[in-house]
Every structure is written in structure tokens, then in C-alpha cells.
C-alpha positions in Angstrom: -5.9 11.0 -83.6 -5.3 12.2 -80.0 -2.7 10.3 -78.2 -3.4 10.1 -74.4 -0.9 7.4 -73.5 1.0 4.8 -75.5 -2.0 2.5 -75.2 -4.9 4.9 -75.3 -5.6 6.8 -78.5 -8.8 8.7 -79.3 -9.8 8.7 -83.0 -10.6 12.1 -84.5 -14.2 11.1 -85.3 -15.0 11.0 -81.6 -14.0 14.6 -81.0 -16.2 17.3 -82.3 -14.5 20.6 -83.0 -16.5 23.7 -84.0 -15.0 27.1 -84.7 -16.9 30.0 -83.1 -16.3 33.7 -82.6 -14.2 34.6 -79.6 -15.5 36.8 -76.7 -13.8 39.8 -75.2 -11.6 42.5 -76.6 -9.8 42.3 -79.9 -11.2 45.0 -82.1 -12.8 44.2 -85.5 -11.0 40.9 -85.8 -13.2 39.4 -83.0 -16.4 40.3 -85.0 -15.4 38.7 -88.3 -13.1 35.8 -87.6 -14.2 32.5 -85.9 -10.9 31.8 -84.1 -12.2 30.2 -80.8 -12.8 26.5 -80.7 -15.6 24.6 -79.0 -14.5 21.0 -78.3 -17.2 18.4 -77.5 -16.3 14.8 -76.5 -19.0 12.3 -75.5 -17.6 10.0 -72.8 -20.1 7.2 -73.0 -19.9 6.7 -76.8 -16.1 6.9 -76.9 -13.6 4.2 -77.3 -12.0 4.7 -73.8 -11.8 1.7 -71.5 -14.9 1.3 -69.3 -13.2 2.1 -66.0 -11.8 5.4 -67.3 -15.3 6.3 -68.5 -16.7 5.7 -65.1 -14.0 7.7 -63.4 -14.5 10.6 -65.8 -18.3 10.6 -65.2 -17.7 10.5 -61.4 -15.2 13.4 -61.6 -16.6 16.7 -60.3 -15.5 19.1 -63.1 -17.5 21.9 -64.5 -16.5 21.0 -68.0 -18.3 17.6 -67.8 -22.0 17.9 -68.2 -24.6 15.7 -66.4 -25.1 13.6 -69.6 -21.4 12.9 -69.9 -20.2 15.3 -72.5 -17.0 17.2 -72.1 -17.2 20.8 -73.4 -14.0 22.8 -73.7 -13.8 26.3 -75.1 -10.3 27.5 -76.2 -10.0 31.2 -77.1 -6.7 32.3 -75.7 -5.0 32.7 -79.1 -5.8 34.8 -82.2 -5.2 31.8 -84.5 -7.7 29.0 -84.8 -4.9 26.3 -85.1 -3.4 27.3 -81.8 -6.8 27.3 -80.1 -7.5 23.9 -81.6 -4.2 22.5 -80.3 -4.9 24.0 -76.8 -8.4 22.5 -76.7 -7.0 19.0 -77.6 -4.2 19.4 -75.0 -6.7 20.3 -72.3 -8.9 17.2 -73.2 -5.8 15.0 -73.0 -4.9 16.5 -69.7 -8.4 15.9 -68.3 -8.3 12.3 -69.3 -4.8 11.8 -68.0 -5.9 13.1 -64.6 -8.2 10.1 -64.3 -5.8 7.6 -65.7 -3.0 8.3 -63.2 -3.4 6.4 -60.0 -3.1 8.4 -56.8 -0.5 7.3 -54.3 -2.1 5.9 -51.2 -1.4 8.1 -48.2 0.3 6.5 -45.2 -0.7 8.0 -41.9 2.3 9.0 -39.8 2.7 10.6 -36.4 4.9 13.5 -35.6 8.2 12.6 -33.9 8.8 13.0 -30.2 11.3 15.8 -30.9 8.8 17.7 -33.0 6.0 17.4 -30.3 8.4 18.6 -27.7 9.5 21.6 -29.8 5.8 22.5 -30.5 5.0 22.4 -26.8 8.1 24.5 -25.9 7.2 27.1 -28.4 3.7 27.3 -27.0 5.1 27.7 -23.5 7.4 30.5 -24.7 4.6 32.3 -26.5 2.4 32.0 -23.3 5.1 33.5 -21.2 5.5 36.4 -23.6 1.8 37.1 -23.4 1.9 36.8 -19.7 4.5 39.5 -19.5 2.3 41.9 -21.4 -0.5 41.5 -18.8 1.5 42.2 -15.7 0.3 45.0 -13.5 2.5 48.1 -12.9 4.5 48.3 -9.6 4.1 52.1 -9.0 1.0 51.9 -6.9 
């Protein structure tokens, strides 16, 4: 079972874990040991609440396919158990990113002091540039 929050738990039978050979450097060990993990999770047939399913499907993430299957490949470690734990952690993190509600942004205006400081700095900068363009007096 994968615990997302205290209320949301995903049973193991909804998560498909397949061991595959890892890519990249690693010598002979890479060629003979299947230490990488491919995790597949079908959003639509899962036991997640409906609104979380909809938010996951609407999320623009390269790990979520068009048909609603999350595919995560974990191959950072040399041990299959550690890659499996990492893949499950990444799945939980992806689902938690949808669950947390984003705080509504309250539009604010800059203070009068800040506006005055900004304009003063622009005037100072303009004067400095003006001094660079002055013509020589030796004519």
C-alpha cells in the first residue's frame, strides 16, 4: 500500500512495477542485472477520488500519457529495492502536488515610497548616462 495522505491510500494491486535493465554506464553489472524500475499507474481505474483523477489528467506533465497512465522510470541506484522506493516516492509526490490547494494570490500595489525610490533611481541613472554623452569643452 502506498500512503499519500492520512485519508488517501493506493493499494499495491493498482501499481504495476516492472524491473528492467538500466541505461547508461555501469560496466557489466548493467548488462546482466535488472535494477531499474518501470512504474505504471492507471489514473482512471484507480481508487483515487474523482476530483483528484480529473486534476491529474488535466496536469501538463510528461510522465502522464494521453490515455491517463503515469509512467515513472527510476534508475538512479544500483539496487532494485532503492529504485522501487524512489519510484513510489515520485508517484506519491506527483499525486500530492494535485491534492494540495494553491493559495489564492491577492493582487497588491507597490507602496508610494517604493514608487518614489524607483523613479529617483531612474533619474539618477539617466543623469549618469547624460554625463557620458557631454561634448568636450576644448574646441
